[in-house]
N, C-alpha and C positions, 0 to 999 in steps of 0.2 A: 491393536491403535494404531490405524492408516497414519499418512499425514496429510493436513488438510490438500495438498496439490492433488495426490492420487484418491480424495475425495474428492475433487473437485472431478476429473479424469475418471472416474465412474460416471457423474450425471451424465457425461461425452457418449460414456458408451452404451450406457443402459435405458437412456430418454430418447424419444423420435416425437418430431413433431405431429401436431395434432390434424387430422384431416382438414381438406381446405373446400370451401367454398365461398359462392359469390355474395359479394356485400355490397352495397350501396356504398357510392364514396364516402356520402354526409355521415354513415355509420362508423368508418374505418380508421377513426382515428384510436391509434395506439394498436391495430390489430398487426399484422406484420405480411410480406406481399408475399406468394406463393409462385407467383407467374410476374412476369416484365410487363406490365402493361403500357401498351402501344399509341402514340400521339393518334388522333382523330382527324387530324388538320396540320397543315403547314402553321409554323406559327413565326413572324406574324399569321393571318391565311391569308392577307393580300396585301399589299404596302402600302403604307399610310402614312401620316403626318407626325412626326415627333410632338412635335410644340403645334402652338395658336401661331398663323402668321398667314403664307400668300404662297399658293401653288403654282410656278409658272416653269417657265424652261429657261438649263441654265445655257445656253445659248444665246439667248435675247439678253443678259448680260454683259456679256465679255467685254463693250465701248465702256463699264458703267466707272464714273468716278468721281471723289468728292464734289468737283468744281462744275462736270455734267455729269447730272444723275439719267439715268434711263428711265422712264414712263410708258406706262405698260398699264391703257384703260382695263377698269376691275369691272369683270363680267359676270358675276355671279359669285355662291358659297357654297363650301362643303360641311355638312357639320356632319360629327362623329354619328354611326349608324343611319345615317341617309342611304333611303332606300336604290334610287336611282342618284350618278353624280355624271354632270356634264362633261364632254369632252372639252380639253384645254385645245385653243388656236395657241399658233405663235404670236409673240406680240401682245399676248395678251395674259392674267392674272385673274386665279379665283380666290378670293377668302377661304383658306380650309383649316379648321381648327384640330385638335388632339384628337391623334385617331379616325380622321376624317378618310375616307379611301383616295387615293394622292388618282387624279382628272386620268385619260388616257389622256396621251400628246403633254402632261407633264412629268419634270423629273426631280427636280426640285424643291425644296420648299424654303421661305425668306421668314423666317422669325419676325414675329408682330415690333418687338426691340430694335429693327434694324430700318426700320420700313417706314418712309411718309407716305399719309395719304388723304385721302378728301373724298367726297362722295362718287370721283367719276373713278380717278386712277389712284395710280400706288408709283413711288418713286424710291427707288434703288441706286445708292453713290458705291457699290463695290460688286462685283463679277463673287457667285457663290459656286461653286463646284458642284456635278454633279450628284441627283443622293444626300445634298445635304439637308441634314434636320430630315429626314424618311429614314421608316425601317421598313427593310425591303420584306417582301413573302418571298419566307424559309429562311429567314436569314436566322435563326435560332436554331430553328430543325426543320426536318420535312415530314410530312404526314406518313406512320407507320415506326415511327424512330423508337426502338426501346428508354424507356422514360427511366424507369428504376431496375434494381438489380431485382431478386427475389431475395430474401433474408429483412429486407429491406426497414425498416418499422415507419410507419404511416403517424407520418407528425404535421401540425397542421402544414409548415411548406412543403410539405408531397401532397397534401392535400389541395393547394391552390396551383401546386405546378399541374397536377392529371386535370382540375376542373380544367384549365387553361385549354388545356392539347383536349379535351372533349370527353371524357373520360369519364363515365359516370358511374361504372362498378370495375370492382377488384377482387384477384384472386383472393383470397388469404387464409390463412392456417384458424380454425375456431381456435376461441378463446378459450383459454383455459376455467374450469371448472372447479374452485378450488371448496375444501370441506374444511371447517376449524373446528379441535377438539381441545378447553381446556381442563385441565385434568387436575383435581387438588379438592380437600373437602374443605378446606380452612380458606376459602376466598370468599370475597364480599364485594358487592358490587360496590363503586365509588358514590359515594351519599348515603349508601344503607349503614344504621349503627351497625357498631362492629360487636361480634359476642367474641366471649372467652376465647382464646386460642386464633382464633380468624385474621387474614392482614385484607386489606386491600387488593383486588388482582388489577393488576397492570398489562396480563397479559392479552387476554381478551378484546380490549381497546387498542395495544402495540397492533394486535394481528389483523383487527379491523378499519384499522386505520392503514396501516402499511401497504394493504388489498386495497382500498380507495384512492389511495393515492398511484399506487405502481398501475394496477390494473384497469380502476374507474370503473368499479365495480365491490361491492361489500357483501360478499360471503357468511352463507348464514353460523355462526359459533355457536355450540354449546359446549356445556358447564357439564362435565363429565365426573360422577362422584370415584372416588379410588375403594372401587373393588373390584372383581376381574370379572363377573359378568358384567356393569353398566361400561366400563374398559370395551369390550366387547361387543357391546349391543350395538354401542355408538360407533366405531372402529368398521364396524360390519353395514351399520347402515352408509356413513362416509364410503367406503368403498365402490358400492352401490352407484353413487351419484356424482364421484367426483374422480376429476382426471387426478388430482394433486391432496390430500388431505393430511395438512398439519396440524402435529400435535403438539402441544406443551404438558412439561411437567411428563414422572412416570415413564421413565428409558432407563435409569440407573438402576440399581442390586437394591434398592430399598425394599419392606417387603411393601408396603403398600404401592412400588411401582410395574404397573401392569402391564401395560402398551406392546412391549414386547411379546410377554406370555400372549397376550390377544392374537396381536397378528398370525404368531405361528399356531395357535387353533384354528386362524381362518384361511390358513396355508399362501398366507405372505411370504415370499422368498426374503432372506436379512441379506441386502446384501455389501452394508457392514454398519460396527457400532463401533463408539467408538473413536474419536479424533482429536489429536496429538494439535490442540488449539487451547484454549484457556480466554476470555470464558468459553464454555458449551462443549466439551469434552464429552461427556455421553449421548453423541449423535447420534441416531438411527437411521436408516435409508433400508426401507424395505420398498418391494414388489410383489400384485399379485393381478397375470395378464395388463392389461393396460395400465390401469390405475396404479401411483406411486405413494407411498408414506415417508414423509418427512416427519422426527419423532425429535422435538428440541428438547433442550430441559426447561426445569422449569421455572429457574432466576431471571428475573428480566432481560439482566443483563448480555444475557448468554443468547437469549431468544430475539432480540435485536442484532446481533451478530448472527445467527440462524438465518435469518430475511435477508439479512444483508449482502452475507456471502456464497448462502448455499441454497437458500429459496429464490433467490435471484439468478440461479445459475442454471435452475433447475427451469424455471417459470420462462427462461429465455430457449431453451432448447424446446421444451414444448410446443413455444410460439413459433419454430420455424428461423427466430434469428441467432440459435446457439454458441458461443462463445465460452470454451474451455474453463477460462479465467476471468475474473475480473476485471472490466480495465482501470487495474492499476497507476500511478501518479506517480510522479519524481517531487520528492520534498528533503526536506531535510528537520532535522531536529533541533529545538531552539533552546535544549537545554536536554541533560544526559538521561535516559531514561535505562529503568535496570529489569530486565528478561525474564527467561526461564530457559532453565537448558535441557528441558522436556518439551516443551509445550513451545508452539508458536503464539505470543501476542499479538490480539487482534485491541489494539488501547481507543478510547473515545479521547478525542485532542481537539483543538481550535486554530485550524487554519488560520492565514492571512497571508497575503502577497506580500513581498518587499520591492523596495523601489527597482532592485532585479530584473524586479519578474520572481524569481523564485521563492517556492510556495516554503513558508516556516509552519513550523507542524509545534503547536505546545499542550505537550504534555497538560492532564486536566486532575484533579483529584477526585477521590470515592468511584474508581474505576471495580472495586470487588461487582461480583456477576449477581449479588440482591440489590445491587444500589443505581439509583437511576439517574437519579436529581444531576447529573450531568448535562443531561442530555439539552438541557434548558440553553447550553453554553458551547457543547461540542459539534460541530460538521463537517469533522471528518472521523474514518476509522482507517487507523495507521498499525499495517504490519511489522511487530517485531520477533524478528528471526534468531539475533543472536543473543547470549547471558547481557549481556551489559554494551552501551552504544552509548556515547560519546555522545556532548551536541555538535551539533553542525553533520552529525555522518545523513549519508543522505537515504532514506526510508522509502516504502511503498504504501499508497493507500486511494483510498476510495469517500466519496463525499458520504456523507449518512444522510438517509432517505433516499426514495425510492429513485433507480437510475434506470 
């Protein structure tokens, strides 16, 4: 049995980013950059007005006062997107709108709120500095500037930043292909009549929902009978199709636990089996070529922990955004917790933030690995590394849900 930290380190050692491909920017959400995209233009690409107002020369306003306004004839206008922009002569003004290109000869903009005007002229009662209310060409960045480092996950904000800089396609790591295997003769789908000895399946819906939230895709799900032949056939097909195979159940030591034996028969190298954590101790990790297998225990509470802590790490390495450990956050226990001397506990809790900005973690009842009902209120998974912790003890946690 290995420690949780050792298990996480094994993923870093054994998993490599998937191949690189060109992806249209519009389809890149959630993917991880393999190369740094560069700006295709200066930002802004031309000097422009930051407001609706009047383009003019700041030197024309040197003598403007409240009692003696400067009067400038109004000689035209510049709209945003105008293909041609008239030059501005000294001693005149042009109406200009937000985003409009600053005319040649102009070096400042007077926002309309400080300008008096009629059809023929504008009047200003105060001087303005050069470049007032203007956006200078290249003030944010110049063309060719790298915009995001390799390993950056593409978010809506990243897409917007790249699009503004003229980037239409990016180099990203291929999205992982997953296969999901749920073992167990006793499981039935929710909504179907339960036969004697059956339970409703939570693992299949949990796996698919988690993957859909985390990856934006719903991998195929196969329910596998508790026989070695069925397990081997399902695993063989999954290994041929997927980068990562996730199984639930069948990884312990019972007579009907066949995942490890099937993996051995198919030439899968066992990297580790059993992790000093609760829930989820009989956890399996193996590899065959570029394909990886993670075998999660059958209890759904352990499956949730396995997804949040282990599968999340595996995906991050395959996607090219690898980090050895989850992004643990700091918080304090609101009540005492009894831990386990042999294994770390990964407990479902409710996190709230107090007036001082401290994350307060409230343990919840029904923590057993076969129980899930507290997930309707739990929003944190908390790492308990000592046998007994008092209220106020500082602990580490991650949000429950796809990260």
